[in-house]
C-alpha positions as CSV (number, residue, x, y, z in Angstrom):
1,M,77.1,113.9,57.3
2,F,78.4,110.9,59.7
3,R,77.4,108.6,57.4
4,N,79.3,110.1,54.7
5,Y,82.2,110.2,56.7
6,L,81.9,106.6,57.6
7,T,81.6,105.8,54.0
8,V,84.8,107.9,53.2
9,A,86.8,105.8,56.0
10,V,86.0,102.8,54.9
11,R,86.8,103.6,51.1
12,N,90.5,104.5,52.1
13,L,90.6,101.7,54.5
14,L,89.8,99.3,51.5
15,R,91.8,101.3,49.0
16,H,95.0,101.5,50.7
17,K,94.7,97.9,52.0
18,S,98.8,97.9,52.9
19,Y,99.0,101.5,54.8
20,S,95.4,100.2,56.5
21,L,97.1,96.8,57.6
22,I,100.3,98.8,58.9
23,N,98.6,101.2,60.5
24,I,95.9,99.3,62.4
25,A,98.9,96.4,63.2
26,G,100.9,99.2,64.7
27,L,98.2,100.4,66.8
28,A,97.1,97.1,67.8
29,I,100.5,95.7,68.7
30,G,101.0,99.2,70.7
31,M,97.6,98.6,72.8
32,A,98.0,95.1,73.4
33,C,101.2,95.6,75.0
34,C,99.7,99.0,76.8
35,I,96.9,96.5,78.0
36,L,99.1,93.6,79.4
37,I,101.3,95.9,81.0
38,L,98.3,97.6,82.8
39,L,96.9,94.4,84.0
40,F,100.2,93.7,85.5
41,V,100.1,97.3,87.1
42,Q,96.3,96.9,88.6
43,D,97.2,93.7,90.0
44,E,100.3,94.9,92.0
45,L,97.7,97.6,93.5
46,S,95.1,95.1,94.3
47,Y,97.1,93.2,96.9
48,D,95.0,92.6,99.9
49,R,92.1,95.0,98.9
50,Y,89.7,92.2,98.7
51,H,89.4,92.0,102.4
52,E,85.9,94.4,103.6
53,N,88.1,95.7,106.4
54,A,91.4,96.5,104.4
55,E,91.4,100.1,105.2
56,Q,91.2,99.6,108.5
57,I,93.7,96.7,109.1
58,H,97.4,97.6,109.8
59,R,100.2,95.2,110.7
60,L,102.7,96.0,113.7
61,V,105.9,96.5,112.9
62,S,109.3,96.4,115.2
63,E,112.1,98.8,115.0
64,I,114.9,97.7,117.3
65,Q,118.1,99.4,118.3
66,V,121.1,97.2,119.2
67,P,125.0,98.4,119.5
68,G,125.9,99.3,115.9
69,K,122.6,98.8,113.9
70,I,119.1,99.1,113.8
71,I,117.1,96.2,112.9
72,N,113.6,96.9,111.2
73,A,111.4,93.8,111.2
74,T,107.8,92.6,111.1
75,P,107.8,89.7,114.0
76,T,106.5,91.6,117.4
77,P,106.1,90.2,120.8
78,A,103.6,87.5,121.2
79,P,101.4,89.5,123.9
80,M,101.3,92.5,122.2
81,G,98.1,92.5,120.0
82,P,95.9,91.2,122.8
83,T,97.2,93.4,125.6
84,L,96.5,96.3,123.2
85,V,92.9,95.4,122.6
86,N,92.9,95.3,126.0
87,D,94.8,98.5,126.6
88,Y,93.2,101.0,123.9
89,P,89.5,100.9,123.3
90,E,90.2,102.3,119.9
91,V,91.8,98.8,119.1
92,I,88.7,97.1,117.5
93,G,90.5,93.6,117.4
94,A,93.9,91.6,116.9
95,V,95.2,89.1,115.1
96,R,98.4,87.2,115.3
97,F,99.8,84.6,113.2
98,C,103.0,82.5,113.2
99,R,104.9,79.5,112.0
100,D,107.7,77.3,112.7
101,P,110.8,78.7,110.2
102,R,112.6,75.8,110.9
103,Q,110.3,73.1,109.6
104,S,107.3,72.2,107.7
105,P,104.9,69.8,109.6
106,L,104.2,66.4,108.4
107,I,100.2,65.9,107.9
108,R,98.9,62.8,107.3
109,Y,95.4,61.1,106.4
110,G,95.3,57.5,105.8
111,D,97.9,56.5,103.3
112,K,98.5,60.3,102.3
113,H,101.5,62.2,103.7
114,F,102.1,65.2,102.4
115,Y,104.6,68.1,104.3
116,E,103.1,71.6,104.3
117,D,104.9,74.8,104.0
118,R,101.9,76.8,104.6
119,F,100.9,75.8,107.8
120,F,100.1,78.6,109.9
121,F,99.1,79.1,113.5
122,A,96.5,81.9,114.0
123,D,94.1,83.3,116.8
124,S,90.4,82.5,116.8
125,T,89.6,86.1,115.9
126,V,91.2,85.8,112.3
127,F,87.8,85.7,110.6
128,D,86.6,89.0,112.2
129,V,89.2,90.9,111.0
130,F,90.2,89.2,107.7
131,T,87.5,88.3,104.8
132,F,88.6,84.4,104.1
133,P,85.4,83.1,103.2
134,M,84.5,79.6,104.7
135,T,82.5,77.2,102.4
136,K,81.9,74.7,105.1
137,G,81.9,75.5,109.1
138,N,81.3,78.4,111.4
139,P,84.0,81.1,111.1
140,Q,83.0,82.4,114.7
141,T,83.5,79.0,116.5
142,A,86.1,77.3,113.6
143,L,89.3,77.8,115.7
144,K,87.8,78.1,119.2
145,E,89.0,74.5,120.2
146,P,92.7,73.7,120.3
147,H,92.5,71.0,118.4
148,S,90.8,72.2,115.5
149,I,92.1,73.1,111.9
150,V,90.7,75.1,109.2
151,I,91.6,74.1,105.6
152,T,91.4,75.8,102.2
153,E,89.6,73.8,99.4
154,E,92.4,72.5,97.8
155,M,93.9,71.2,100.7
156,A,90.7,69.4,101.1
157,R,90.5,67.8,97.8
158,K,94.6,66.6,98.4
159,Y,93.7,64.6,101.6
160,F,89.9,63.7,101.0
161,G,89.3,64.0,97.4
162,D,85.4,63.3,97.0
163,E,84.8,63.2,100.7
164,D,83.3,65.7,103.2
165,P,86.1,66.9,105.0
166,M,83.9,67.8,108.1
167,G,84.8,66.3,111.1
168,K,87.6,64.4,109.9
169,V,90.6,64.3,111.8
170,L,94.4,65.1,110.1
171,G,97.5,64.1,112.1
172,V,100.0,66.5,112.3
173,E,103.6,65.6,113.2
174,L,105.6,68.9,114.4
175,G,108.0,68.8,117.4
176,K,105.7,68.1,121.1
177,M,102.7,69.5,119.4
178,P,99.4,67.7,119.3
179,T,99.1,65.1,117.0
180,D,95.4,65.1,115.9
181,F,93.6,68.2,114.8
182,T,89.7,68.0,113.8
183,V,88.7,69.6,110.4
184,T,86.4,72.4,111.7
185,G,86.1,74.4,108.5
186,I,86.8,74.7,104.9
187,L,88.0,77.9,103.3
188,R,87.9,79.1,99.7
189,P,90.9,79.6,98.0
190,I,93.1,82.4,99.6
191,P,93.3,85.3,96.4
192,Y,96.8,84.9,94.9
193,N,97.1,88.7,95.3
194,S,97.8,88.5,99.1
195,H,101.0,89.4,100.5
196,F,100.9,86.0,102.0
197,R,99.1,82.8,101.6
198,F,98.2,80.0,104.0
199,D,96.8,76.5,103.2
200,C,95.7,75.5,107.0
201,L,95.1,77.3,110.4
202,V,95.5,76.2,113.7
203,P,94.9,77.6,116.9
204,I,98.0,79.5,118.1
205,V,97.3,78.4,121.5
206,N,99.2,75.4,120.0
207,V,102.4,77.1,120.3
208,D,102.9,76.9,123.8
209,A,102.9,72.9,123.5
210,L,105.3,73.5,120.5
211,W,107.8,76.2,122.1
212,G,106.7,76.1,125.7
213,N,105.3,79.4,127.3
214,T,105.9,81.9,124.7
215,L,102.5,83.6,124.2
216,N,103.1,85.4,127.5
217,N,106.8,86.3,127.0
218,W,107.3,89.8,125.7
219,G,110.8,88.7,124.7
220,N,109.2,86.4,122.6
221,F,109.4,88.2,119.0
222,S,107.9,85.3,116.9
223,V,104.3,86.4,115.5
224,Y,103.1,88.8,112.9
225,T,100.6,90.9,114.4
226,Y,97.4,92.6,112.7
227,L,95.4,95.4,114.5
228,L,91.8,96.5,113.3
229,L,91.3,100.1,113.9
230,P,88.3,102.2,113.3
231,I,87.9,103.8,109.8
232,D,89.8,106.7,109.1
233,Y,91.6,106.3,112.4
234,P,94.9,108.4,112.4
235,L,97.7,106.3,112.9
236,D,100.0,108.5,114.4
237,E,97.7,108.6,117.7
238,L,98.2,105.0,118.3
239,E,101.6,105.3,117.4
240,K,102.7,107.9,119.9
241,Q,101.1,106.0,122.8
242,L,103.1,103.0,121.9
243,P,106.0,104.0,123.6
244,S,104.5,104.4,126.9
245,F,102.6,101.1,126.3
246,V,106.5,99.5,125.7
247,N,107.7,101.0,129.2
248,R,104.5,100.0,130.6
249,H,104.6,96.3,129.8
250,M,108.5,95.7,128.9
251,P,110.4,97.5,131.9
252,D,113.4,95.3,132.0
253,E,113.8,95.2,128.5
254,Q,117.5,96.6,127.3
255,M,116.7,97.0,123.6
256,N,115.5,100.5,122.6
257,M,112.4,99.2,120.9
258,V,110.0,101.3,118.5
259,F,107.2,100.0,116.9
260,H,105.4,101.3,113.5
261,L,101.8,100.7,111.8
262,Q,101.6,99.4,108.1
263,P,98.3,99.9,106.5
264,L,97.5,96.4,104.9
265,P,97.2,97.4,101.0
266,G,100.5,99.3,101.4
267,I,102.6,96.0,102.6
268,H,103.0,94.4,98.9
269,L,104.7,97.4,97.6
270,H,106.1,99.5,100.5
271,S,107.3,96.9,102.9
272,H,110.9,95.6,102.8
273,L,111.9,94.5,106.4
274,E,113.7,91.5,107.5
275,Y,111.5,88.3,108.1
276,E,109.0,89.2,105.8
277,I,106.2,86.2,105.8
278,E,106.9,86.2,102.1
279,P,108.8,88.5,99.6
280,N,107.3,91.3,98.8
281,S,107.2,93.8,95.4
282,D,108.4,97.2,95.1
283,V,106.4,100.5,94.3
284,A,109.4,101.5,92.0
285,Y,108.1,98.7,89.4
286,I,105.1,100.0,89.1
287,Y,106.6,103.5,87.9
288,V,108.8,102.1,85.8
289,F,106.2,99.4,83.9
290,S,103.5,102.4,83.9
291,A,106.2,104.7,82.0
292,I,106.8,102.0,79.6
293,A,103.4,101.2,78.9
294,L,102.9,105.1,78.1
295,F,105.8,105.1,75.9
296,I,104.9,102.1,73.9
297,L,101.4,103.7,73.3
298,L,103.1,106.8,72.1
299,I,105.4,105.1,69.9
300,A,102.4,103.9,68.3
301,C,100.7,107.2,68.1
302,I,103.6,108.5,66.7
303,N,103.6,106.1,63.7
304,F,100.4,106.4,63.0
305,M,101.0,110.1,62.8
306,N,104.2,109.6,60.5
307,L,101.9,107.4,58.0
308,A,99.6,110.1,58.2
309,T,101.5,112.5,57.2
310,A,103.2,110.8,54.7
311,R,99.3,110.5,52.7
312,S,98.4,113.9,53.3
313,S,99.4,114.7,49.8
314,R,97.2,112.2,48.7
315,R,94.3,113.6,50.8
316,A,95.0,117.2,49.7
317,K,93.0,117.1,46.8
318,E,89.9,115.7,48.8
319,V,90.5,118.4,51.4
320,G,90.4,121.0,48.3
321,I,87.6,119.9,46.7
322,R,85.6,119.9,50.3
323,K,86.7,123.3,51.1
324,A,85.6,124.4,47.6
325,V,82.1,123.1,48.2
326,G,81.5,124.8,51.5
327,A,83.3,122.5,54.2
328,H,84.3,124.5,57.2
329,R,87.8,123.5,59.2
330,F,85.6,122.1,62.1
331,Q,83.9,119.8,59.8
332,L,87.4,118.5,58.3
333,I,88.9,118.4,61.7
334,R,85.7,115.7,62.6
335,Q,86.1,114.0,59.9
336,F,90.1,113.4,60.3
337,L,89.3,112.4,63.8
338,G,86.1,110.6,63.1
339,E,88.6,108.1,60.5
340,S,91.2,108.1,63.5
341,V,88.3,106.7,65.9
342,F,87.5,104.3,63.4
343,L,90.7,103.1,62.8
344,S,91.5,103.3,66.6
345,L,88.6,100.9,67.4
346,I,89.3,98.3,65.2
347,A,92.7,98.2,66.3
348,L,91.3,98.0,70.0
349,V,89.4,94.9,69.0
350,L,92.3,93.6,67.2
351,A,94.8,94.5,70.4
352,V,92.0,92.8,72.8
353,A,92.3,89.5,70.4
354,L,95.9,89.5,70.8
355,V,95.9,90.0,74.5
356,E,93.5,86.9,74.7
357,L,95.8,85.0,72.7
358,F,99.3,85.9,74.4
359,L,97.8,86.0,77.8
360,P,98.8,82.5,78.9
361,A,102.3,83.1,78.2
362,F,102.2,86.4,79.6
363,N,101.1,84.8,83.0
364,V,103.6,82.3,82.9
365,L,106.3,85.2,82.2
366,A,104.8,87.2,85.3
367,G,104.1,84.5,87.5
368,K,100.6,85.7,87.8
369,K,96.9,84.5,86.8
370,F,95.3,87.6,84.8
371,V,91.8,87.1,83.2
372,M,90.0,89.4,81.2
373,D,86.9,89.8,82.6
374,Y,84.5,91.8,80.7
375,N,81.2,90.8,82.1
376,G,80.3,93.6,84.6
377,N,84.1,94.5,85.0
378,F,83.7,98.3,84.8
379,P,87.2,99.3,85.2
380,V,88.5,97.0,82.6
381,L,85.9,98.2,80.2
382,L,86.6,101.8,81.1
383,G,90.1,101.6,80.6
384,L,90.0,99.5,77.3
385,L,87.6,102.5,76.2
386,G,89.8,104.9,77.2
387,I,93.0,103.7,75.7
388,G,91.3,103.5,72.4
389,L,90.1,107.4,72.9
390,F,93.5,108.3,73.9
391,V,95.1,106.7,70.6
392,A,92.4,108.1,68.7
393,F,92.9,111.5,69.9
394,V,96.8,111.6,70.1
395,S,97.4,109.8,66.6
396,G,94.6,111.8,65.0
397,S,95.7,115.3,65.9
398,Y,98.5,115.9,63.9
399,P,96.5,115.5,60.3
400,A,93.3,116.6,61.9
401,F,94.2,119.8,63.3
402,F,97.4,120.7,60.7
403,L,96.8,119.0,57.5
């Protein structure tokens, strides 16, 4: 029976070439557009989820009430992270990042000199909290010494070429900070789906040499603080204790301050505060583009149904003959749905080819680095199969159940 259905489907496909070409091309273009949009949506939802402890990492942000307005900002007092670790056992770890917003340091090695915009200070605990794989060096000790520096593989190639960077000395010109830093670690490239990226890290203790005694100054809002909390720890429990924490450590502070916690995976789409490290996206784009993808797919399905309806009179004789020889309604439905699945699978293959063809241009347009990875990427494979079956059922439902 299946062989017979397949034979009829192939014969109809070859007999009506124009109809088949229009139908398959319409489905393929609609599916290709849908796949490209879903790649964008999947990428936006994946930000910062590559960290092993992503669900346990939360960023501390400030809400400062001043006369006439409320300032919601990402920087927090410099001593706050380590003090929270000391005061509350539920805070497993804390990491602070900061950089000089006024200028980029000049880094030199031999005759190579570059200004580095992604130059960050960080606590030595950064590799205990975040997952930044190190190809060379020990993550436990890489930032222990004040004059150490950890760089990415791209930066290592830029300064050292084919040389081994480990143990080499980079000169850094930035204010009164020490000028020579020894390379103690090499990191893999920071994934682009991060809410901020860096090219090198130096110990945060150097901030005191740059700006004076700031790390112990509770009035210094210059660092971005991230906390590592237990799995499924209720954030409101810690937030309820923060007002008493502020009163205990900042009794003379005149401004009324409230602190909140942001889950790391939600920063890229849900955080729009002042002084963000890098501009974020908006979750509204996810809803809009998802709706557009569904709308395009539905249009392709409706076009398929319209073409099938237009051809219904030509199939009426075939349906009548099949009924006359004893075919049941369920068998006819199965035949029409089978043909729809057959056409949808052909369109899906063509859609994947179109995606591969236009993906480089789409990456330029979206400013992304999408790659269609089929090898072991079950979400992608299941997504493609799901799109194919969805299109097959929706587009073939009218001919199958009504004609």
